[in-house]
N, C-alpha and C positions, 0 to 999 in steps of 0.2 A: 504492500501498501505507500502513499505518498502524502508526504506534507504538500499543502499549497497555499502560498505567499500573492496577494495581491496588491499591487505596489505603485498607489497613485493612480488608477485605470480610472479612463473619462470615454464615454460614449456617445457621440455626436453622431443623428440620424437628419442630416443639413442642417438647419438651423436651430434646432431641436435640441437641447439636450441631456438627453436621457440620466446619464449616469454622471456623477462630478467627484471625480477627485479620489476615490475609496482606496481607502487602503486596511486592511487585516490579513492575520495568519488561521487556517486550518490546516491544525495540528496533526498530526499520522494517526490515524484509527478513528478519528473523531466524527461525532454524528451531529452534522452544523446544522444549521437552519437560516436561509435570508427569509427572512419576516415582512411585512409590509403589506399598506394597503394597495389594491390597483393601481395601476399607472407609475409606482414607486420608482421602479427600478433593480426588483429582483429577478425577474425571470432577463431580460437586460443583463445581467453581471454574470446568470448562472450560465445562460449561452456564451459568453467570450470567455470562460474558465474552458467552458466544452471545444470552443475553436468555430459553432456555429456564426457569431457574430467576431468581427476583430478589431481591438480594442482601438480609439481613436490617437490615443498615448497612454502612456502606463506602462508595468511590466507583469506576469502573469509566470508564477514558477508552481511546476510540479514537479514533486523530488528532486527540487534543486535545479531544475531546467528551464531555462525563459522562455515558454510557447505560447507567446502573446502573439507572433504575425502562422502561426505553424496551422494547420488546416486539423480537422477533429479526428482524422484519419492518423496523425501522426502524433497524436495527443496520446494513446493507450488507457481511456477512459470509454466509461459506458455512460449512455443517456436513460433514460425512463421516462416516456412520455406522460400527461395526463389522458389523453386517448387511447393508449396500449400501443396502436401502431403497430399490429399485427401483420401479419402475411395472410389475408383471407383463402387463399389456394394451396396452404399449406395446413398438417396437421398439428397440435401442440408440440409433438414430438419437434418434425423437422424446424417449428421457427424459434424453437430451443437451439435448437445442432446449429440453424443459418451458419449464426457466425466460424462454429470450427469448421463447417464443410466449405465458407469460403476461404477458408486461410488453407486446407487441403489435407487436414489433419485426416489420419486413419479411419477407415469405418469400427473398428473396434473400439477405436481407442475413444470415440466420437460417442459412441451408443453409450458405454460407463460413461462416462462425463456424463450426459442427460441422464440415465438415470441416478448417478446420484445428486444433481441438482434438485429431481423429479420428490425422491425422498422428502432431503430437507424441505421441499416447498409444498408437500402432500398431496402428489399431484401424478404421481403413479397410475393411478386407474382411470387417466383422460388422457394419456399419451398419444396414442390413435383416435381422439376425435378431431373431429373440427373445430377450428377456434371459432365459428358462427352461432354455434348453439349454446356457447358456452355461459355460465353467468358473468357477469363486473368484476369480481371478484378472482375467480376465479382467470379471468382473460388479463387482470391484473398480476398474477401470481406466474403466468405463464411470461410478459414480460417482463419482469425481475428475472426469471429463470435465465432469458436468453441474454439479457444484463451481466447475470454474476457468473454464466458457465463458465467462459474465459479468463475469470482470473484479473480483470482489468487493475491499475494504479489507484484507482479512484470511482466512482459511483455518480452521476448527479440525476438528480430526480425534480421535476416541474411541477410540484402538486399532482404525484402521481394517485392519490385515494378523492382526488376532486368528483371524481363522475359517482362513485358509487355512495349509497343512501348514510345515513348517520350513521347506525346503527353498527351497520358493517367496516364503515371505517373506520370505527373507533377500534373494533374488532382485527381489523389490517393494518391501524395504527400499531399493536402491539407484536402483531407477528413480523410487523417491517423492524421493529428495533430488537426485537428478539434475533432475528437472521442479521444484523448488523452484529451484534454484539458476538453471533457465534462464528463470526465471520472475519471480525476485526479490522471491519474495512473502513474507508475513508469514505464520507459520504457527505454529499451537499443536499440540502433539500429544499425547496422551495414551497410555501407554503402563506398565505392571506391569512391564517386561521390562528390566534394568536394560542390555544387553548393544545392544539395540536403540537404547537413550537414548545412549549412550555415539559410539555409531557413527552415530548420523543429526544428533542435534544440536549448534546453536551454544551454547547455556545451557539449563543444567538446572535445574530445583525439583523438591527433592527434598521430598515428602510423609510424615508419619506422624500417626496419627489427629488432623486438621484441622490441622494444623500442620506450618508449615514447615520443616522443620530443614536446609536451606541452597540457597542458589541461586546459581549462577553457572558457568564452565567446567567440560567434562567432567574436560580432567586436574587442574583444581583440585580440583574434590570427589575424585577417586580419590586425588591424593597427597596432600592436606591435610582429611580430613573434619572437621568442627565439632562432630559428636558424635558415641557409641559406634553408637546406630543406622544411620547414614548410612555409616561403617567396615563395620559386618555387611553392608547391605544391597549396595552397591558391591564389586563384585569377585567369580571366581569363583577358586578359591576368597577367600573374604573374608577382612577382615586380622585375622590372629588375638592374640590378649588374653592376657597375663600380668599374671594380680590379684599386689599386693603394696602391704606397709604401707611408708608411710616421707614424707616431704615434698621439696617443689618451691619454690625460692625465686628471686628475678630472677638471671636470667645462671647459673643449675644447667648445670652439662652433661655433668652423669654421674647413674646410680641405679643402688642397690645389690640386686640382686637375687639372693639367698642364697649372699650374702658375695663375688658377682663385680660387679664394677663393669661398667654398660655405657652406652655413651657417650650424649648424646641431643641435638639441635636445644637450642641454650643457648636457655629459657624467658624470655617477660615474663612470662608469670602464675605465682602460685606458688598453693601449697595445701599444708596438713598432715594428711594422711588419709591414705585409700583409694586410692587411684592404679591406672591398668591400660595397661602399657607396649603400645602396639599397633605389627605391625608385617605389613608386608603378605610371603605366601608368597614372591614372587621374591627380597626383597629380604634371604634370608635364606637361608648359605652354611654347609655342613657344614667342621668344620673340626676336626680333632683336638686344633691347639695350643690351641682357646678353651677358655675357664675355666668357661662358662655350659654346660651337658653335658645331653642327651639320648638316650632311649631309641628306635629304628624300629619301631612295631610294626605298621605297613603301608607298601604302597607301590604306587600306582596309573600305568603305563605309560601315555603319552598322547602315542606318536610321537616328535617332538624333545624333550620333554619327563617327567617322571615327578614324581609327587605324593608326598612322602615325607610320613608325621603320625609324629611322635614324642608321648612322656610325657615333659617339666619338672616338674621340683620346685614350678612357679608354673601347670602345667596343660596340655594335648596342644598340638599345634599343626603345621601344617601347612608343608612348604618346596618349592618350584617349582625343580627342579633337573635338571641336562640328563641325558636317557637312558641317556649310556653311561657318566654313574656306577654303581660297584657297589657297590649297596646291600642288605640282608640284613634282615629281620628280626629283631629281635634285639639290632643292631650297636648299643654305646655311642658316641656321637660326639660330638664339640665342637659350640656351634653362637656361627655368628657375625652379626653385626647390622649391616647398613648405618647408620650414626649417624644420616645425613643425611634418614632416608627415616621415621626413629620418631617416632610419636603418641602424646604422655601423656595421659589421660582421668584427670577425677574422677568415682573410682568412684562416689560420689553422686549426681552429676549427669546423669553420661553425657555431658559437655562439652569437646571439646578444648583442652588448653590450649595458649594461645597460643607460638611460637617465633619466633625472626627469621627464621626459614625461613619457616615462611606467616604471618608479621605481614602484615594486610590480606587474607587470605582469611579467615580464619574471625573 
């Protein structure tokens, strides 16, 4: 397998700048997620790594070799598309074996290799079937088999589960992660689904408008978003935001909202102007003794928890609390925030202020 390095990679389509000077490293054997909304540049970035698009500028290294201007056939990679891209005139076995047959591998060796891969994927019983009559899940397994049969340096996957229904998609994501762990493969996976990225990925790059907003492990990105965009995109419900005017200097450990002092992690960066106080729903507690107040405007039952929507002097927020808590619409309550989990943003730039808690992350 291989390490992949992207250094200052840019892609222009005429006057349109699709990817803006991206830099990150995918370590050997990682399951790496490219995450972001439609049109953010994630698929274009993947296609440049694979050689299906050539970068306008910058360098791409696979296993230490600069391949930025080389075609896909010279990169020793495998690509799995969202819509399977199987050969309809071939049965399952021939679809899987095609890369080996095209390389001139002896028939006995091809047969052995195909059966090994079919056993891993659980499709030995359908090797002689036509791909046209297969379910979406089985067709995706065939596409994966064709990709992994020749042991490439890296696997590139462009939303490979996007065409499956929600229940089967979750099952296949577990199978795909287990397959990755078994093979110890370097895998780069594009998705717009933040839950899929958080569940499957070792590392995540979050992109927006062609820019890498944040790069790191899922827990860091969730706990310490580098920008307001990341905080909004990751989490369901997303992070809450309370806007206010004020200043934060080095080692500030509290801010004033509506004349109530709220603790925050001690800051390293400072800013004087409009600020945004960010807090995840699960880190908000309804406490009548708290000085900061809100009014319940809606509740949403989710089984073991409920989402409570509240109006506050600084905007509407959502709290995730136990479903056993007795809460009614119109109720006035105090709101207590876990200070260790607060993120402050510069409202003018959307960038998070670093704190002693997240130093080295943002």
